[in-house]
C-alpha positions as CSV (number, residue, x, y, z in Angstrom):
1,M,98.0,113.4,12.5
2,I,96.5,112.2,15.8
3,L,97.7,113.7,19.0
4,V,97.0,112.0,22.3
5,F,97.3,113.6,25.7
6,K,97.0,112.5,29.3
7,T,95.1,115.2,31.2
8,S,93.7,116.1,34.6
9,V,90.3,117.0,33.2
10,K,87.9,115.0,35.4
11,T,84.4,116.0,34.5
12,K,82.3,116.8,31.5
13,A,81.8,120.3,32.9
14,D,85.6,120.8,32.8
15,A,85.7,119.6,29.2
16,I,82.8,121.9,28.2
17,S,84.6,124.9,29.9
18,L,87.6,124.2,27.7
19,K,85.7,123.8,24.5
20,P,85.8,127.4,23.1
21,Y,89.5,127.6,23.7
22,I,90.2,124.1,22.2
23,D,88.1,125.0,19.2
24,S,90.1,128.2,18.6
25,I,93.3,126.2,18.4
26,V,92.2,123.0,16.7
27,K,90.1,124.9,14.1
28,K,88.7,122.3,11.7
29,G,90.2,119.3,13.3
30,D,88.2,116.8,15.5
31,W,88.9,116.3,19.2
32,S,87.4,114.4,22.1
33,F,87.9,113.4,25.7
34,D,87.8,109.9,27.1
35,L,87.0,110.7,30.8
36,E,86.4,107.0,31.5
37,D,90.0,106.2,30.9
38,S,92.3,106.5,34.0
39,D,94.5,108.9,32.1
40,K,91.6,111.2,31.1
41,I,92.6,111.0,27.5
42,F,92.3,114.0,25.2
43,R,92.6,113.1,21.5
44,V,92.9,115.4,18.5
45,E,92.9,114.7,14.8
46,T,94.4,117.6,12.9
47,D,96.9,118.6,10.2
48,L,98.3,121.3,12.3
49,N,101.3,121.1,14.6
50,I,99.5,122.4,17.7
51,Y,100.6,120.1,20.5
52,Q,102.5,122.8,22.4
53,S,99.6,125.3,22.1
54,L,97.2,122.7,23.5
55,I,99.5,121.9,26.5
56,S,99.9,125.6,27.2
57,L,96.2,126.1,27.0
58,F,95.4,123.4,29.5
59,N,98.2,124.6,31.9
60,S,96.9,128.1,31.7
61,K,93.4,126.9,32.8
62,G,94.8,124.9,35.7
63,F,94.9,121.4,34.1
64,V,97.8,119.0,33.6
65,C,98.2,118.0,29.9
66,E,101.0,115.7,28.8
67,E,101.5,114.3,25.3
68,L,101.5,110.5,25.2
69,E,104.0,108.9,22.9
70,D,103.3,105.8,20.8
């Protein structure tokens, strides 16, 4: 499944600071940020149901993270 989120992550440095935490949740899935997009998109490809864990992670680190629906 592909999860897509709108975030408040604005810089590459912010994304890098989140990397170890994201990796610990996503495990073997792929993820990326599109910081050029106005919604600062965070996209995850995974077989795990981890959307709430990711939202909680971002919120705990001071970022907004909202799942975008199709």
